[in-house]
C-alpha positions, 0 to 999 in steps of 0.5 A: 775243116777250113785251113783258117781254122786250122791255122788258128788251131795250130798256132793255138797248140804252139802257145801252149807249148811254149807256156808249158815249157816256160811254166817248167822253167820257172815254177809259179810257186818257186820261192824268190832267188837270192840274186844272181840264183838259179832255179833248176831241176835234174833227175838222180836216183829215178826221182826229179829233184829240184835245186837252187845254184849260185856262185862259182868254185868248189862245189858245196852242197848245203842240205836243209831239215824239217819242216823247211826246204832249200829256202832256209840257206837263202840268207847264207848262200850270197855269203858263199857264192864268192868262193864256192859253187853252192847248191841248195836242193829240196830234199826227196818229196820236199819242195819242189822235188818229187814225191815219192811213196818210199825212199825216205830212210837216210841210206837213200837219201844219201844216195840222191845227194851222191847223184847230185854230186856227180850231176855237176860232173865232180868228184867231190863236194864240201857238204853242210846238213842240218836236221834231217839233212845232217842226218842224210849228210852223216850217212853219205858220208858213211858210205860215200866218204870219197864224196865228201871233202869236209862235212859239218853237221847243223844243230842235228843228232846222228841217226840212232843217238836221238832222246825220242822217248818223252818220258825220259826227257825226249821230245814229244813229237817224235812219237807223233810225226813217226805215228801212221796216219795220225799227224796227217789228219791232225794237222789237215788244213792247219799245216802252216800253224803246225809248222809256225808253232813247231819253229817258234818251239825250237828257235831261239830267236823267235823272229828269226824265221819270218811270217814270209819263211814260214808261208814258203815252207807252209806252201810246199808242205800243205801240198798234196802228199807234203807233209807225210813226205815230211813225216816220213823222214821221221818214220825212218828214223828206226830203220835208220839206226839200225842201219847206222849201228852196222857201221858202228865201227867205221871212223869218218876218214874227212875232217868234220865241224859240228855247228849247234844251237846253245839252245838247240842240241848244244855240245851233245851233237859234238859229244856224239861225234867225237868217238866217230872221227878223230878230225872233229871240232866244235863251234856253238852258236852262243844266240841261236837255236835249232835253227842255226841257218835262219837264226844265226846266217852271218855266224854260220857263213863265216864258221863254213868259210873258215872251215872249208877254207883252211 
């Protein structure tokens, strides 16, 4: 092969290599970040986890729910960044984090987060969890109490306390999401419509979760395996309940704040946590439904600052 041709090929290989590195550092499907935030990756518990980080100070972990990604915290993070190093990961299988065949039980998710805290070289962190992220935060605080300085649970119910029987006033989507294969089949090519309908159903401020946010969530959940990963968080709930029941006599040692939407789980979260902690307080977001981080971001940030700053 002529030397000039070999030179061009080697130059092209180097260019491709550099472009690959750039794509890894700045994924094309990453959401618009808050000003000053960084999108980064690390390996925890044998998976590649994506997270968004900003600010300086004590470590504060924000755990999102279904059907969302780290992006549900995008309005909250800038308010907290003056006081904390704020880290919002994409939970296992969701957003830009690695999709796995198994590991959606909250015990495994808690281990993911425990290793994420250690990744930052910290002995403990402030932890906030919403929805499925709240369930993971609950289990994290049971298993690794030394890692959680203070805990905030946002509009979720502890594993085993959910009413999943629609015939007895429970929410119908639990059974649908836990069914094998059917939810994937029936939402295929309609992921955005389904996610949008779910959000509007459980939100009180119907326009709070913007079309841009819905697009962001749908983009990831409609990717190969995305909806299955999301549904697997529900499919793990019976096992989560059994696991948590083995800790029925254990109380939480760290201070806890419950924050619920008046039109979300309301007082039910606080009532469920009262027997589990002697250090639990409650706040209600009066004009919010289930999606407090997006329906009442300023209110939520103020509660976080007040509780973690005290």
